[in-house]
C-alpha positions in Angstrom: -103.1 -166.4 185.8 -101.4 -163.2 184.5 -98.6 -163.6 182.1 -95.6 -161.3 182.4 -95.6 -158.3 180.1 -93.4 -158.6 177.0 -90.5 -156.1 176.9 -91.6 -152.9 175.1 -95.1 -154.2 174.8 -96.4 -150.9 176.1 -94.6 -148.9 173.4 -96.3 -148.0 170.2 -94.7 -148.7 166.9 -93.1 -146.0 164.8 -91.4 -144.3 167.7 -89.2 -141.2 167.2 -86.0 -141.0 169.3 -84.1 -137.7 169.3 -80.4 -137.7 168.8 -78.6 -134.3 169.1 -75.1 -134.8 167.7 -74.0 -131.3 168.7 -73.4 -132.3 172.3 -71.2 -135.4 171.4 -67.4 -135.1 171.1 -66.5 -135.2 167.4 -64.3 -138.2 167.8 -67.2 -140.3 169.2 -70.1 -139.1 167.0 -70.1 -141.7 164.2 -69.7 -144.6 166.7 -72.5 -143.2 168.8 -74.8 -142.7 165.8 -74.1 -146.3 164.6 -74.8 -147.6 168.1 -78.0 -145.7 168.4 -79.2 -147.0 165.0 -78.3 -150.5 165.8 -80.5 -150.3 168.9 -83.6 -149.3 167.0 -86.3 -151.7 165.9 -88.1 -151.8 162.5 -90.5 -148.9 162.3 -88.5 -146.7 164.7 -87.1 -143.4 163.8 -84.0 -141.5 165.0 -84.4 -137.8 164.6 -80.9 -136.5 164.1 -80.0 -132.9 164.8 -76.7 -131.3 163.8 -75.1 -127.9 163.1 -73.8 -129.0 159.6 -74.9 -131.3 156.8 -73.2 -134.6 157.6 -72.6 -135.8 154.0 -69.6 -138.1 154.9 -71.8 -139.7 157.6 -74.7 -140.2 155.2 -72.4 -142.0 152.8 -71.2 -144.3 155.6 -74.8 -145.0 156.7 -75.8 -145.9 153.1 -72.8 -148.2 152.9 -73.5 -149.9 156.3 -77.3 -150.1 156.2 -78.2 -149.9 152.5 -82.0 -149.8 152.1 -82.6 -150.9 155.7 -82.4 -147.3 156.9 -84.2 -144.5 155.1 -82.7 -141.0 155.2 -85.2 -138.2 155.2 -84.3 -134.5 155.7 -86.8 -132.6 157.8 -84.7 -129.3 157.9 -81.7 -128.4 155.8 -80.6 -124.9 156.5 -77.1 -123.6 157.3 -76.4 -124.3 161.0 -79.7 -126.2 161.4 -79.9 -129.8 160.1 -82.6 -132.2 161.1 -82.7 -135.7 159.5 -84.9 -138.7 160.2 -83.3 -142.0 160.0 -86.1 -144.5 159.7 -85.5 -148.2 160.2 -87.5 -150.0 157.6 -89.7 -153.1 158.3 
């Protein structure tokens, strides 16, 4: 007899989910980012795109998640910031 598929069983580990902060109202951005990170599983990555370097946000992320989320810049140019937030195992 066939068993029901497990949720997300078809998904491969180490997925990258895009998150473009430029389209989110400023007053909601940090809450949206925290919510998105909280929804990720170990091994997943959120690829964050923004028009400025979010240094205050990065400090908040370090305080909230500590070593559980790695912060890796992919692009760091004026007007074009791309950062991977990687949920560690």
